[in-house]
Legacy VTK file of the C-alpha trace (Angstrom):
# vtk DataFile Version 3.0
C-alpha trace
ASCII
DATASET POLYDATA
POINTS 306 float
172.752 116.329 110.318
169.318 115.229 109.093
167.612 116.800 106.090
164.340 116.313 104.206
164.567 114.850 100.709
161.756 114.506 98.151
161.988 111.756 95.556
159.708 111.161 92.559
158.992 107.460 92.190
156.424 106.279 89.601
155.123 109.831 89.456
154.476 109.966 93.198
156.037 112.387 95.650
157.817 110.408 98.355
159.394 111.918 101.446
162.572 110.732 103.123
164.679 111.875 106.011
168.385 111.536 105.244
171.395 111.542 107.533
174.950 111.974 106.251
177.815 111.519 108.672
181.462 110.541 108.583
182.259 107.141 110.062
185.899 106.060 110.209
186.822 108.523 107.479
183.961 107.515 105.162
180.581 109.105 104.584
177.663 106.993 105.745
174.182 107.764 104.397
171.036 106.610 106.209
167.534 107.195 104.843
164.074 106.801 106.346
160.787 106.893 104.406
158.215 109.123 106.127
155.281 109.173 103.702
153.926 110.285 100.335
152.461 113.597 99.193
152.738 116.874 101.081
153.764 116.866 104.731
153.537 119.953 106.922
156.847 121.615 107.830
156.036 121.377 111.528
155.478 117.624 111.219
158.712 117.193 109.251
160.608 119.134 111.909
159.207 116.846 114.610
160.094 113.721 112.627
163.628 115.055 112.046
164.207 115.310 115.794
162.774 111.830 116.360
164.981 110.395 113.605
168.069 112.106 115.027
167.319 110.617 118.456
166.786 107.200 116.875
170.142 107.414 115.088
171.904 108.477 118.281
170.382 105.634 120.287
171.151 102.938 117.712
174.780 103.868 117.095
177.640 102.071 118.784
179.915 104.070 121.070
183.275 103.170 122.520
182.522 104.353 126.040
178.736 104.057 126.269
176.539 100.969 126.278
173.229 100.997 124.424
171.410 100.977 127.773
173.372 104.017 128.943
172.577 105.893 125.734
168.874 105.128 126.141
168.954 106.343 129.737
170.776 109.566 128.810
168.353 110.304 125.979
165.402 109.555 128.252
166.719 111.934 130.919
167.244 114.584 128.259
163.621 114.281 127.110
162.314 114.343 130.688
164.262 117.548 131.326
163.110 119.249 128.118
159.491 118.222 128.662
159.393 119.597 132.204
161.257 122.812 131.419
158.881 123.445 128.523
155.983 123.471 130.997
157.514 126.361 132.948
156.443 129.935 132.328
159.148 132.482 131.559
159.122 133.677 135.173
159.224 130.106 136.505
162.144 129.219 134.255
164.131 132.275 135.382
163.544 131.271 139.023
164.429 127.637 138.278
167.667 128.610 136.535
168.602 131.035 139.302
168.145 128.318 141.928
170.022 125.716 139.892
172.963 128.006 139.090
173.230 128.983 142.764
173.447 125.307 143.733
175.927 124.673 140.933
178.125 127.513 142.164
177.954 126.251 145.738
178.849 122.658 144.830
181.601 123.431 142.323
183.334 125.747 144.784
182.794 123.434 147.764
184.453 120.577 145.880
187.559 122.784 145.726
187.474 123.623 149.444
185.288 126.739 149.667
183.507 126.734 153.051
180.450 128.816 152.079
177.192 126.961 152.677
174.457 126.911 150.039
172.573 129.606 151.932
175.695 131.768 152.231
176.444 131.293 148.532
172.941 132.498 147.714
173.439 135.595 149.891
176.622 136.426 147.961
175.485 135.787 144.384
171.814 136.759 144.615
171.677 139.414 147.357
175.206 140.837 147.184
175.622 140.302 150.918
178.776 139.143 152.692
178.335 136.444 155.399
180.341 136.886 158.582
183.482 134.878 159.177
184.230 134.113 155.537
187.398 135.023 153.671
187.464 137.542 150.850
188.725 134.784 148.553
185.661 132.641 149.255
183.359 135.566 148.530
185.104 136.260 145.223
185.010 132.561 144.293
181.227 132.590 144.593
180.822 135.848 142.676
183.262 134.775 139.971
181.657 131.386 139.365
178.258 133.043 139.068
179.721 135.558 136.604
181.247 132.719 134.555
177.837 131.049 134.328
176.255 134.286 133.145
179.007 134.670 130.563
178.316 131.176 129.200
174.572 131.889 129.030
175.289 134.627 126.494
178.168 132.936 124.665
177.200 131.706 121.177
180.555 130.350 119.960
182.178 126.941 120.210
184.912 125.567 122.433
188.246 127.240 121.723
191.338 128.459 123.546
189.919 131.968 123.931
186.876 130.625 125.790
189.003 128.516 128.127
191.255 131.455 129.005
188.271 133.781 129.415
186.541 131.426 131.852
189.728 131.073 133.860
190.227 134.842 133.937
186.730 135.202 135.388
187.208 132.398 137.925
190.387 133.962 139.379
189.269 137.601 139.110
190.260 139.567 142.249
191.848 136.392 143.631
195.017 135.714 141.648
195.218 138.387 138.955
198.799 137.352 138.263
197.637 133.919 137.083
194.099 134.707 135.857
193.586 133.691 132.224
197.183 132.499 131.889
198.696 129.042 131.616
200.921 127.897 134.444
204.659 128.393 134.071
205.802 125.772 136.540
205.100 122.332 137.950
201.919 121.741 139.942
200.898 119.033 142.372
197.386 117.708 142.880
196.616 117.406 146.575
195.864 113.836 147.627
196.906 112.351 144.280
200.038 110.709 142.922
199.171 111.869 139.400
201.741 114.219 137.888
200.419 116.689 135.284
202.562 117.349 132.192
205.336 119.929 132.360
204.324 123.566 131.849
206.125 123.910 128.497
203.735 121.374 126.962
200.509 122.980 128.183
199.740 125.339 125.238
200.273 122.558 122.704
198.250 120.077 124.753
195.314 122.493 124.953
195.586 122.959 121.189
195.571 119.176 120.778
192.498 118.903 123.016
190.553 121.446 120.962
191.599 119.684 117.753
190.477 116.354 119.231
187.139 117.895 120.227
186.476 119.320 116.760
187.488 116.032 115.125
185.131 114.000 117.308
182.200 116.297 118.054
180.108 114.896 115.210
181.214 111.291 115.763
180.827 110.671 119.469
177.728 110.847 121.624
177.561 114.366 123.159
177.563 112.969 126.707
180.575 110.779 125.991
182.376 113.625 124.207
181.847 116.264 126.884
182.809 113.924 129.703
186.084 113.011 128.034
186.870 116.636 127.154
186.483 117.626 130.819
188.701 114.764 131.999
191.375 115.419 129.366
191.350 119.065 130.437
191.919 118.183 134.098
194.668 115.758 133.074
196.503 118.619 131.336
195.931 120.798 134.424
196.774 123.962 132.463
196.417 126.449 135.323
197.937 127.052 138.718
194.428 127.104 140.236
190.834 126.774 139.032
191.260 123.711 136.806
188.356 121.753 138.302
185.916 124.637 138.112
186.819 125.454 134.517
186.598 121.776 133.503
183.057 121.511 134.893
182.029 124.774 133.244
183.347 123.548 129.897
181.594 120.188 130.307
178.250 121.815 131.050
178.646 124.365 128.270
179.204 121.573 125.743
176.229 119.610 127.086
173.981 122.664 126.766
175.090 123.212 123.153
173.478 119.863 122.337
170.406 120.601 124.493
171.375 118.217 127.290
170.788 119.352 130.872
173.618 120.790 132.905
175.014 118.465 135.574
175.351 119.670 139.153
178.054 117.498 140.746
177.313 117.343 144.459
179.947 118.205 147.040
178.506 115.458 149.270
179.731 112.974 146.622
183.109 114.680 146.258
185.217 111.615 147.024
183.460 109.425 144.446
183.783 112.188 141.855
187.492 112.740 142.512
188.158 108.996 142.378
186.380 108.770 139.006
188.436 111.733 137.742
191.653 110.138 139.006
190.967 106.956 137.053
189.982 109.105 134.070
193.468 110.613 134.103
194.608 107.213 132.811
191.990 107.350 130.010
189.747 104.935 131.886
186.239 106.407 131.780
184.457 103.400 133.266
183.706 105.248 136.526
183.164 108.864 135.499
180.525 108.199 132.832
178.138 106.114 134.995
178.828 108.513 137.880
177.682 111.486 135.784
174.615 109.643 134.475
173.621 108.793 138.046
174.263 112.385 139.158
172.136 113.771 136.332
169.302 111.461 137.357
169.633 112.663 140.959
169.563 116.260 139.713
166.272 115.607 137.939
164.872 114.004 141.092
165.842 117.100 143.058
164.035 119.236 140.469
160.945 117.079 140.969
161.122 116.024 137.315
161.408 112.300 138.103
160.217 110.270 141.096
LINES 1 307
306 0 1 2 3 4 5 6 7 8 9 10 11 12 13 14 15 16 17 18 19 20 21 22 23 24 25 26 27 28 29 30 31 32 33 34 35 36 37 38 39 40 41 42 43 44 45 46 47 48 49 50 51 52 53 54 55 56 57 58 59 60 61 62 63 64 65 66 67 68 69 70 71 72 73 74 75 76 77 78 79 80 81 82 83 84 85 86 87 88 89 90 91 92 93 94 95 96 97 98 99 100 101 102 103 104 105 106 107 108 109 110 111 112 113 114 115 116 117 118 119 120 121 122 123 124 125 126 127 128 129 130 131 132 133 134 135 136 137 138 139 140 141 142 143 144 145 146 147 148 149 150 151 152 153 154 155 156 157 158 159 160 161 162 163 164 165 166 167 168 169 170 171 172 173 174 175 176 177 178 179 180 181 182 183 184 185 186 187 188 189 190 191 192 193 194 195 196 197 198 199 200 201 202 203 204 205 206 207 208 209 210 211 212 213 214 215 216 217 218 219 220 221 222 223 224 225 226 227 228 229 230 231 232 233 234 235 236 237 238 239 240 241 242 243 244 245 246 247 248 249 250 251 252 253 254 255 256 257 258 259 260 261 262 263 264 265 266 267 268 269 270 271 272 273 274 275 276 277 278 279 280 281 282 283 284 285 286 287 288 289 290 291 292 293 294 295 296 297 298 299 300 301 302 303 304 305
């Protein structure tokens, strides 16, 4: 956190921006001189944001190179700059379109056969396309409802949020399992990875939330949210819906730090699943660059970058 500090030196009013953060169990204080005399609050607020971005970019991260951090921060600024240009009506339309595409892709990755157009009919027009199963219709409606829930949610990541999202995702599909941890062993189709036994799931989710809270002010937000989503999938706490909930959690945590949501494309499903598979072994060398590249492609699709 950055705050404004005024110091009197030789009778002159001098302004500093100060950052205090814990680093390896110790408090580290960084100061930056920003001028003498009175400075307008609006200007100080702007300089605070610039200083925070500078601190983020210059820090060393275990899973991000300096070049990757610069690219992420640049993409964040491009997104914010372009969204700021939109009128209220334009932003509502933009978000509606993006969330529809997000719902389509997240469900398609898990095997839902609705096309993007059919997904839009379900979530935006409340129409049912011919030849589609009731489960597929509910999957589209539920994912859209989960997104709307997150839009209004003001809290932090906790067990209640995870269970709530899962309850929404499986609503009218598997009420028996909705919002409840699995009680038995599960297998991941097409993978040799074996999730932990069911008895360990509640404790492992508790450990994940503890790990998140311990690291949320230490790690880069992009690095943190990516790892949280992968650790969640590795635990595989539910009978069904793990992938969708993991992506919802990832995007929720990104949005809390004002980073754009990431729409993972179904057309790149195999690359995504391979990156996740390697991530199950705590190797994030594929998933992080994959998500950075995907975010950049998202911004291109928005027309925000060429």
